[in-house]
ROMARZA-121478 format. One line per field, with one value per residue (C-alpha): residue number from 1; x, y negated, z negated. Coordinates in steps of 0.05 Angstrom, whole numbers. Last residue first. Layout:
resi	(NUM:...);
X	(X:...);
Y	(Y:...);
Z	(Z:...);
***
This chain:
resi	(252:251:250:249:248:247:246:245:244:243:242:241:240:239:238:237:236:235:234:233:232:231:230:229:228:227:226:225:224:223:222:221:220:219:218:217:216:215:214:213:212:211:210:209:208:207:206:205:204:203:202:201:200:199:198:197:196:195:194:193:192:191:190:189:188:187:186:185:184:183:182:181:180:179:178:177:176:175:174:173:172:171:170:169:168:167:166:165:164:163:162:161:160:159:158:157:156:155:154:153:152:151:150:149:148:147:146:145:144:143:142:141:140:139:138:137:136:135:134:133:132:131:130:129:128:127:126:125:124:123:122:121:120:119:118:117:116:115:114:113:112:111:110:109:108:107:106:105:104:103:102:101:100:99:98:97:96:95:94:93:92:91:90:89:88:87:86:85:84:83:82:81:80:79:78:77:76:75:74:73:72:71:70:69:68:67:66:65:64:63:62:61:60:59:58:57:56:55:54:53:52:51:50:49:48:47:46:45:44:43:42:41:40:39:38:37:36:35:34:33:32:31:30:29:28:27:26:25:24:23:22:21:20:19:18:17:16:15:14:13:12:11:10:9:8:7:6:5:4:3:2:1);
X	(-483:-542:-563:-490:-470:-536:-518:-445:-457:-405:-442:-405:-400:-386:-334:-301:-255:-235:-223:-177:-141:-130:-105:-50:-8:-17:20:-26:-36:-108:-130:-73:-70:-143:-147:-94:-136:-199:-171:-137:-202:-247:-200:-198:-279:-276:-225:-264:-333:-300:-267:-338:-373:-322:-326:-403:-392:-420:-481:-500:-560:-531:-477:-513:-571:-507:-467:-531:-572:-584:-613:-565:-504:-494:-534:-503:-433:-437:-458:-405:-350:-378:-378:-302:-293:-278:-334:-335:-269:-295:-358:-305:-259:-318:-348:-275:-266:-346:-323:-258:-289:-358:-308:-269:-330:-353:-284:-314:-359:-304:-309:-253:-288:-221:-214:-284:-272:-205:-235:-232:-239:-169:-146:-191:-128:-61:-24:38:38:-29:-39:20:-7:-69:-33:4:-50:-92:-33:-27:-102:-111:-50:-65:-126:-92:-40:-98:-86:-29:26:59:64:115:167:130:141:197:244:241:304:347:279:237:249:196:133:139:187:144:76:113:126:58:34:77:53:-19:-8:-43:-113:-145:-129:-192:-176:-106:-126:-180:-117:-73:-136:-146:-74:-58:-29:1:32:67:92:119:148:185:213:249:271:274:293:227:184:208:187:121:106:121:78:20:33:45:-24:-27:24:5:41:108:144:128:164:226:227:225:282:327:318:265:293:289:221:234:171:131:64:95:144:73:38:104:93:18:31:88:52:-4);
Y	(9:-35:-45:-42:-96:-146:-131:-136:-216:-232:-279:-324:-403:-426:-368:-383:-436:-394:-338:-378:-403:-336:-312:-354:-319:-259:-287:-292:-235:-243:-167:-142:-189:-194:-113:-125:-176:-140:-74:-109:-157:-91:-46:-101:-97:-23:-18:-68:-34:27:4:-25:36:71:24:36:109:156:189:177:135:114:87:57:22:-8:-34:-66:-51:-116:-60:-91:-110:-66:-8:-7:-29:41:79:49:60:134:153:127:62:64:40:-23:-44:-30:-82:-134:-127:-142:-195:-228:-222:-248:-307:-323:-317:-357:-410:-421:-421:-493:-504:-521:-573:-611:-624:-575:-544:-539:-599:-600:-538:-553:-606:-689:-738:-736:-742:-812:-849:-810:-790:-766:-703:-683:-698:-656:-596:-596:-602:-548:-505:-526:-503:-429:-414:-446:-421:-355:-345:-371:-310:-265:-215:-156:-193:-204:-279:-298:-315:-371:-403:-427:-402:-437:-457:-492:-517:-495:-504:-482:-474:-524:-568:-573:-579:-639:-677:-667:-694:-758:-766:-758:-806:-783:-804:-771:-705:-675:-705:-682:-620:-612:-633:-577:-532:-551:-551:-471:-443:-518:-521:-456:-465:-531:-501:-445:-488:-532:-466:-456:-392:-371:-394:-341:-290:-320:-320:-250:-232:-267:-229:-166:-169:-100:-104:-69:-3:-40:-20:-96:-126:-80:-92:-167:-165:-125:-176:-187:-225:-294:-340:-366:-319:-344:-319:-257:-237:-245:-199:-151:-144:-123:-73:-40:-51:0);
Z	(-479:-467:-534:-553:-505:-532:-608:-597:-573:-529:-495:-457:-456:-531:-536:-475:-500:-556:-509:-469:-529:-563:-491:-483:-531:-487:-435:-363:-310:-305:-305:-346:-406:-407:-414:-473:-504:-500:-529:-584:-602:-598:-639:-692:-690:-696:-752:-793:-782:-809:-864:-888:-875:-913:-974:-982:-994:-947:-943:-873:-886:-955:-926:-880:-924:-971:-906:-887:-835:-780:-733:-673:-704:-772:-737:-672:-709:-749:-688:-646:-702:-713:-632:-633:-589:-518:-487:-531:-499:-434:-454:-479:-418:-371:-417:-410:-337:-326:-363:-339:-267:-295:-318:-254:-217:-218:-187:-124:-158:-178:-259:-282:-348:-376:-407:-433:-465:-488:-527:-518:-572:-589:-514:-509:-492:-474:-539:-494:-528:-528:-456:-439:-482:-448:-389:-398:-417:-352:-312:-348:-343:-275:-248:-272:-238:-172:-182:-183:-234:-249:-199:-258:-277:-329:-279:-263:-331:-314:-368:-437:-485:-439:-402:-348:-272:-235:-273:-328:-280:-227:-276:-299:-230:-212:-277:-268:-194:-210:-265:-327:-366:-296:-326:-283:-214:-223:-247:-186:-135:-159:-153:-78:-67:-89:-15:-8:-70:-76:-5:-26:-92:-45:6:-52:-83:-155:-159:-190:-132:-89:-139:-143:-70:-75:-130:-101:-36:-74:-121:-150:-197:-267:-251:-238:-179:-155:-212:-201:-122:-135:-190:-141:-81:-31:30:33:50:113:146:92:116:164:94:58:108:110:34:33:91:56:-16:4);
***
């Protein structure tokens, strides 16, 4: 599968260098499925001006939407900041483009990574109104063309969460159903199954932890973002997405 995909990437960017061992190693990863995206990201990681130009051309719409949404910052300053963050890095931090694994689309990765970077810049510069803005507003890019951004992220979270529920042990799922669908107390569940209340509490706590771990792992793989970025993404979506255990368990 990677052969034709790599050939397509080479045809799209004929001036890009031949893939080296680093690219081959990433491509061989079980998580890497987006060959063309991975090829562009690998090329950009070299800091080649032509690569950066190709990247910005391929994702021009998303970058324009960012500039529109973060209009408190001069467009040139924002663009330069993103270039440094994504493709140059610093003495302590490598270019963020190297974090892209090829598991999810490069576009989704850019949306999450660039918005987080812009939020950091906004807070660092103390631009007007930024104390009044929360991350939900900042990621809600106003451009109608990008109205699907939140929907895509929401769909990814819902899918990952439902898949995590499906991996629960039978007792965990049953106890969660009693707690969140039937609204039974710990004492009622314990009495029904002739177990101690502590056993019920421990089972529910373990099940919730399992759901968090599995959902985050699935999102890392699907969206191609670093694990430390997921907390803000999930928190951002919390008010827009139904992660209700009761709904998931009813349909499970």
